[in-house]
C-alpha positions as CSV (number, residue, x, y, z in Angstrom):
1,M,-10.0,-31.1,4.8
2,T,-13.7,-31.1,5.6
3,P,-15.6,-27.8,5.5
4,G,-15.7,-27.7,9.3
5,A,-11.9,-28.4,9.5
6,R,-11.3,-25.5,7.2
7,V,-13.3,-23.2,9.5
8,Q,-11.3,-24.4,12.5
9,A,-8.0,-23.8,10.6
10,A,-9.2,-20.3,9.8
11,I,-9.9,-19.7,13.5
12,E,-6.4,-20.8,14.5
13,I,-4.8,-18.5,11.9
14,L,-7.0,-15.6,13.0
15,D,-5.8,-16.1,16.5
16,L,-2.2,-15.6,15.2
17,V,-3.2,-12.6,13.1
18,I,-4.9,-10.9,16.0
19,A,-1.8,-11.5,18.3
20,A,0.5,-10.2,15.6
21,A,-1.7,-7.1,15.1
22,R,-1.5,-6.3,18.9
23,A,2.2,-6.8,19.0
24,N,3.0,-5.2,15.6
25,G,4.2,-8.6,14.4
26,A,4.2,-10.4,11.0
27,P,1.6,-9.4,8.4
28,A,-1.4,-11.7,7.8
29,D,-0.2,-13.0,4.4
30,R,3.1,-14.2,6.0
31,I,1.2,-15.8,8.9
32,V,-1.1,-17.7,6.5
33,G,1.9,-18.9,4.4
34,E,3.8,-20.1,7.5
35,W,0.8,-21.9,8.9
36,F,0.4,-24.0,5.7
37,R,4.1,-24.6,5.3
38,T,4.0,-26.8,8.4
39,R,0.8,-28.5,7.4
40,R,1.5,-30.4,4.1
41,F,-1.8,-32.3,4.3
42,A,-3.7,-29.2,3.1
43,G,-4.2,-29.2,-0.6
44,S,-4.4,-26.2,-2.9
45,K,-8.2,-26.0,-2.6
46,D,-8.0,-26.2,1.2
47,R,-5.4,-23.4,1.3
48,R,-7.5,-21.2,-0.9
49,A,-10.7,-21.8,1.0
50,V,-9.1,-21.2,4.4
51,R,-7.3,-18.1,3.2
52,D,-10.6,-16.7,1.9
53,L,-12.3,-17.4,5.2
54,V,-9.5,-15.6,7.1
55,Y,-9.6,-12.5,5.0
56,A,-13.4,-12.4,4.9
57,A,-13.4,-12.5,8.7
58,I,-10.7,-9.8,9.0
59,R,-12.8,-7.5,6.7
60,A,-16.0,-8.2,8.7
61,C,-14.5,-7.0,12.0
62,G,-14.0,-3.3,12.7
63,P,-12.1,-3.2,16.0
64,V,-9.6,-5.9,16.9
65,P,-11.5,-9.1,17.8
66,I,-11.0,-10.8,21.2
67,S,-10.2,-14.1,19.4
68,G,-10.2,-15.8,16.1
69,R,-13.4,-17.6,17.0
70,A,-15.2,-14.3,17.8
71,A,-14.1,-13.0,14.4
72,M,-15.4,-16.1,12.6
73,L,-18.7,-15.9,14.5
74,R,-19.0,-12.3,13.2
75,L,-18.8,-13.8,9.7
76,A,-21.2,-16.6,10.5
77,Q,-23.9,-14.2,11.8
78,D,-24.7,-13.4,8.1
79,D,-24.1,-16.9,6.7
80,P,-26.3,-19.7,8.1
81,S,-24.3,-22.3,6.2
82,L,-21.1,-21.2,7.9
83,A,-22.8,-21.2,11.3
84,G,-23.9,-24.8,10.6
85,L,-20.3,-25.9,10.4
86,F,-19.8,-25.2,14.1
87,D,-20.9,-28.7,15.1
88,G,-17.9,-30.1,16.9
89,Q,-17.7,-33.1,14.5
90,G,-14.2,-34.3,13.7
91,H,-11.9,-31.2,13.4
92,A,-14.8,-28.7,13.2
93,P,-15.1,-25.9,15.8
94,A,-17.3,-26.5,18.8
95,P,-21.0,-25.6,18.6
96,I,-22.0,-22.0,19.1
97,A,-23.0,-21.3,22.7
98,A,-25.7,-18.9,23.7
99,E,-24.4,-15.4,24.5
100,E,-21.0,-16.3,23.1
101,P,-18.8,-13.2,22.3
102,V,-19.0,-12.1,18.7
103,A,-16.6,-9.6,17.3
104,A,-17.9,-6.1,16.5
105,G,-18.4,-5.1,12.9
106,G,-17.6,-1.8,11.2
107,V,-15.0,-0.4,8.9
108,A,-12.3,0.2,11.6
109,P,-11.9,0.9,15.3
110,P,-14.3,3.7,16.3
111,W,-11.6,6.4,16.7
112,L,-10.3,5.6,13.2
113,E,-13.8,5.6,11.7
114,R,-14.3,9.1,13.2
115,A,-10.9,10.3,11.8
116,L,-11.9,9.0,8.3
117,A,-15.3,10.7,8.5
118,E,-13.6,14.0,9.5
119,S,-11.6,13.5,6.3
120,D,-14.9,13.0,4.3
121,I,-14.5,9.2,4.0
122,S,-17.7,7.6,5.3
123,G,-20.5,5.4,4.1
124,D,-19.9,3.6,0.8
125,Q,-16.5,5.4,0.4
126,A,-15.4,3.9,3.7
127,Q,-16.8,0.4,2.9
128,A,-14.8,0.5,-0.3
129,L,-11.6,0.5,1.7
130,L,-12.2,-3.2,2.5
131,A,-13.1,-4.4,-0.9
132,R,-10.8,-6.9,-2.7
133,A,-8.3,-5.1,-4.9
134,P,-7.7,-6.0,-8.6
135,L,-4.2,-6.7,-9.9
136,D,-2.6,-3.8,-11.7
137,L,0.5,-3.9,-13.9
138,R,2.8,-1.2,-15.2
139,V,4.4,-2.0,-18.6
140,N,8.1,-1.1,-18.3
141,T,8.8,1.2,-21.2
142,L,12.5,0.5,-21.0
143,K,11.7,-2.9,-22.4
144,A,8.1,-2.9,-23.8
145,D,5.1,-0.8,-24.7
146,R,1.4,-1.5,-23.7
147,A,0.3,-1.1,-27.3
148,T,2.4,-4.0,-28.6
149,L,3.0,-6.2,-25.6
150,A,1.5,-9.7,-25.9
151,L,0.5,-11.3,-22.6
152,P,-1.1,-14.7,-21.7
153,Q,-4.0,-12.7,-20.4
154,P,-4.3,-9.2,-22.1
155,G,-5.8,-7.2,-19.2
156,E,-7.8,-4.0,-19.4
157,P,-6.0,-0.8,-20.2
158,G,-6.0,1.5,-17.1
159,L,-6.0,5.2,-16.5
160,A,-2.2,5.4,-16.3
161,P,-0.5,5.5,-19.7
162,Q,1.2,2.1,-19.4
163,S,-1.2,0.4,-17.0
164,L,-3.1,-2.8,-17.3
165,R,-5.7,-4.3,-14.9
166,L,-6.2,-8.0,-14.3
167,P,-8.5,-10.0,-11.9
168,H,-7.3,-10.5,-8.3
169,G,-5.1,-13.5,-8.0
170,T,-3.8,-13.6,-11.6
171,Q,-0.4,-15.4,-11.3
172,V,1.7,-13.0,-13.4
173,E,4.9,-13.9,-11.6
174,S,5.0,-17.0,-13.8
175,W,4.7,-15.1,-17.0
176,E,7.8,-14.6,-19.2
177,A,7.0,-10.8,-19.5
178,Y,7.4,-10.6,-15.7
179,T,10.6,-12.6,-15.4
180,T,12.2,-10.6,-18.2
181,G,11.2,-7.3,-16.6
182,Q,8.6,-6.1,-19.2
183,I,5.9,-5.7,-16.6
184,E,5.9,-4.7,-12.9
185,V,3.0,-5.1,-10.4
186,Q,2.0,-1.6,-9.4
187,D,-1.4,-0.1,-8.4
188,I,-2.7,2.3,-11.0
189,G,-3.0,5.0,-8.4
190,S,0.6,4.5,-7.5
191,Q,1.6,4.9,-11.1
192,L,-0.4,8.2,-11.4
193,V,1.0,9.8,-8.3
194,C,4.5,8.8,-9.3
195,A,4.1,10.4,-12.7
196,A,2.9,13.6,-11.0
197,L,6.5,14.4,-10.2
198,G,7.3,14.8,-13.9
199,A,10.7,13.2,-13.7
200,Q,12.6,13.9,-17.0
201,P,15.6,12.3,-18.7
202,G,18.9,13.7,-17.6
203,E,17.7,15.0,-14.2
204,L,19.0,14.4,-10.8
205,V,16.1,12.8,-8.9
206,I,15.9,11.5,-5.4
207,D,13.4,9.0,-4.2
208,L,13.7,9.8,-0.5
209,C,11.6,6.9,0.9
210,A,12.2,4.3,-1.7
211,G,11.4,1.1,0.2
212,A,11.7,-1.8,-2.1
213,G,11.8,0.5,-5.1
214,G,8.5,0.2,-6.9
215,K,8.3,4.0,-7.6
216,T,12.0,4.1,-8.2
217,L,11.6,1.8,-11.1
218,A,8.7,3.9,-12.5
219,L,10.8,7.0,-12.1
220,A,13.7,5.4,-14.0
221,A,11.4,4.5,-16.9
222,A,10.0,8.1,-17.0
223,M,13.7,9.3,-17.1
224,D,14.4,6.8,-20.0
225,N,17.3,5.5,-18.0
226,R,19.2,8.8,-18.4
227,G,20.3,11.0,-15.6
228,R,21.0,10.2,-11.9
229,L,18.4,8.5,-9.7
230,I,19.1,8.1,-6.0
231,A,17.0,5.7,-3.9
232,T,17.2,6.1,-0.2
233,D,15.6,4.5,2.8
234,T,16.2,3.6,6.5
235,D,15.1,0.0,6.1
236,R,18.1,-2.1,4.9
237,A,16.0,-5.2,4.2
238,R,13.5,-3.4,2.0
239,L,16.1,-1.3,0.2
240,S,18.2,-4.4,-0.6
241,R,15.3,-5.7,-2.7
242,L,15.7,-2.9,-5.2
243,E,19.0,-4.1,-6.8
244,P,17.6,-7.4,-8.2
245,R,14.4,-5.7,-9.3
246,A,16.4,-3.0,-11.1
247,W,18.5,-5.6,-12.8
248,R,15.4,-7.4,-14.0
249,A,13.8,-4.2,-15.2
250,G,16.9,-3.0,-17.0
251,V,17.3,0.0,-14.8
252,T,21.0,1.2,-14.7
253,I,20.7,4.7,-13.3
254,A,19.5,3.9,-9.8
255,E,21.9,4.3,-6.8
256,T,20.9,3.2,-3.3
257,R,21.8,4.9,0.0
258,L,20.9,3.5,3.4
259,L,20.1,6.2,5.9
260,D,20.1,6.4,9.7
261,P,16.7,7.4,11.0
262,G,16.9,11.0,12.2
263,R,20.3,11.6,10.6
264,E,19.2,11.6,6.9
265,A,20.5,15.1,6.3
266,E,24.1,14.1,7.1
267,A,24.1,11.3,4.6
268,L,22.6,13.5,1.9
269,A,24.7,16.6,2.6
270,D,26.6,16.3,-0.7
271,L,23.3,16.6,-2.6
272,A,22.0,19.7,-0.8
273,G,20.6,22.3,-3.2
274,Q,21.3,20.1,-6.3
275,A,18.3,17.9,-7.0
276,D,15.9,18.7,-9.9
277,A,13.2,16.7,-8.2
278,V,12.6,14.8,-4.9
279,L,9.8,12.3,-4.3
280,V,8.8,12.0,-0.6
281,D,6.7,8.8,-0.6
282,A,6.4,9.2,3.2
283,P,5.8,6.5,5.8
284,C,2.2,6.7,6.8
285,S,-0.8,4.8,8.2
286,G,-1.6,3.0,5.0
287,T,-5.3,3.6,5.3
288,G,-5.4,3.7,1.5
289,T,-4.1,0.1,1.2
290,W,-6.6,-1.8,3.4
291,R,-7.9,-3.6,0.4
292,R,-4.6,-5.5,0.3
293,S,-3.8,-5.5,4.0
294,P,-7.1,-5.2,5.9
295,E,-5.6,-6.1,9.2
296,G,-3.6,-2.9,9.0
297,R,-6.5,-1.0,10.6
298,W,-6.1,-3.1,13.7
299,R,-2.4,-2.0,14.1
300,L,-2.8,1.7,14.0
301,T,-3.1,3.8,17.2
302,P,-3.6,7.6,17.6
303,D,0.0,7.9,18.9
304,Q,1.4,6.0,15.9
305,L,-0.6,8.3,13.6
306,A,0.9,11.4,15.3
307,R,4.4,9.9,14.9
308,Y,3.8,9.3,11.2
309,A,2.6,12.9,10.8
310,A,5.7,14.2,12.6
311,V,8.1,12.1,10.4
312,Q,6.3,13.3,7.2
313,A,6.8,17.0,8.2
314,R,10.5,16.4,8.9
315,L,11.0,14.6,5.6
316,L,9.3,17.3,3.7
317,D,11.6,19.9,5.2
318,L,14.6,17.8,4.4
319,A,13.5,17.3,0.8
320,A,13.1,21.1,0.4
321,S,16.8,21.5,1.4
322,L,17.9,19.0,-1.3
323,L,16.3,20.9,-4.2
324,R,17.9,23.5,-6.5
325,P,16.1,26.8,-6.7
326,D,13.5,25.8,-9.3
327,G,13.3,22.1,-8.2
328,R,10.1,20.1,-7.7
329,L,9.0,18.4,-4.5
330,G,6.5,15.6,-4.7
331,F,4.7,14.5,-1.6
332,V,2.8,11.2,-1.6
333,T,1.1,9.1,1.1
334,C,-1.1,6.1,0.7
335,S,-3.5,7.5,3.2
336,L,-7.0,9.0,3.1
337,L,-6.6,10.9,6.4
338,D,-6.2,14.7,6.0
339,V,-3.6,14.8,8.8
340,E,-1.3,12.8,6.4
341,G,-2.5,14.5,3.3
342,A,-4.1,17.9,2.7
343,G,-3.3,19.0,6.3
344,Q,0.3,17.9,6.0
345,A,0.7,19.7,2.7
346,A,-0.9,22.9,4.1
347,G,1.5,22.7,7.0
348,F,4.5,22.5,4.7
349,L,3.3,25.7,2.8
350,A,2.8,27.5,6.2
351,R,6.4,26.6,7.2
352,H,7.8,27.6,3.8
353,P,5.9,30.6,2.5
354,D,8.3,31.0,-0.4
355,W,7.0,27.7,-1.9
356,S,3.7,27.1,-3.7
357,A,1.6,24.1,-4.7
358,Q,1.5,23.2,-8.3
359,E,-1.8,22.4,-10.1
360,L,-2.0,18.7,-10.9
361,H,-3.9,17.2,-13.8
362,L,-4.2,13.5,-13.1
363,A,-6.5,11.0,-14.9
364,A,-8.2,10.3,-11.6
365,G,-8.7,11.8,-8.2
366,T,-10.3,15.0,-6.8
367,S,-8.8,18.1,-5.4
368,R,-8.1,18.0,-1.7
369,G,-6.5,21.1,-0.2
370,P,-3.2,21.8,-2.0
371,G,-3.2,18.5,-3.7
372,V,-5.2,15.6,-5.1
373,R,-6.7,12.6,-3.4
374,L,-7.5,9.2,-5.0
375,A,-9.9,6.9,-3.2
376,P,-10.9,3.3,-3.9
377,G,-14.6,3.9,-3.9
378,R,-14.5,6.8,-6.3
379,D,-11.4,6.1,-8.5
380,G,-11.0,2.3,-8.2
381,T,-7.4,2.6,-7.1
382,D,-5.6,2.4,-3.8
383,G,-6.0,5.5,-1.7
384,F,-3.4,8.2,-2.1
385,F,-2.8,11.9,-1.5
386,V,-0.3,13.7,-3.7
387,A,0.9,17.3,-3.9
388,C,3.7,18.9,-5.8
389,F,5.5,22.0,-4.6
390,R,7.9,24.5,-6.2
391,K,9.9,27.3,-4.8
392,T,8.4,30.6,-6.0
């Protein structure tokens, strides 16, 4: 592919990404993969170059662009060499016309930028949400230890006890340590907030919103594969991915339960008042993960944010009913918005005056209301809020 043809390919993919964002369709990485799957003429260098153009354009646009071309023109405004490829030659995009629409810049749609600013995320801290994330690993202590594990590329020890940090794009999936379950891909911030629950060997622990099980596997390692660990979710496809991951990691204590949305309490009635610890890694806006999925900020609406907050409150109340009298409740969201973090935690304490927030001592993050917030710009991790509660 010529440089101009790569730009045109990126524009076509951006059109698909924009349409999917408006319709809550497939994520950008899947769209990119599908586009190239039907175009075998593109070599590995072409695919990498087009993918980089697509994501650079996504990061350059705040609100949803009107088209892929408008998004690419936004990128070209600051890159004369890119603008010069709009010459209409061969498969290159048509020349840039006078007064042609150009997508707006910014960190996010205006309403969302205001919400972030109200949660004290602005300026450089907001810009950091769109930086490219490194690749973090968790060494699985059921099979290995960071101090003695030999890898093809050693990585830099991170703030979490068994974490390693590698450059973005490192192909760890081909490593023997990955295929044998000695390492897992997991953001260091995710490792820290998971450890905040303090899961212990022999306990009954419930991962209430397990998804594909990344935190479930970390909890199993913390429990040294002893006790009972129940992973639940309402998404059958995501939860089904836990079993093969657990087998690879050597996790034998994890049980899965598929729940019906809104009827979770019925499916967990046999566990009411019994759990030592419950982790609520609640569904949220994902504002803390834009480094990995920057088009996520185009999908969020104020109504969706309100629905997330309502679900979080309901799940926190459910989790409280599952705990024994001295049990621990961990609340986590990958969000930097107070409505899904400090405000949500304060709301739980207001509804449950016989509960209190526990003081957390993490290796990163700063206090935010009753919990701790980690932010990409300050801590170098994905964005998270975490709080832990105990009945007093």
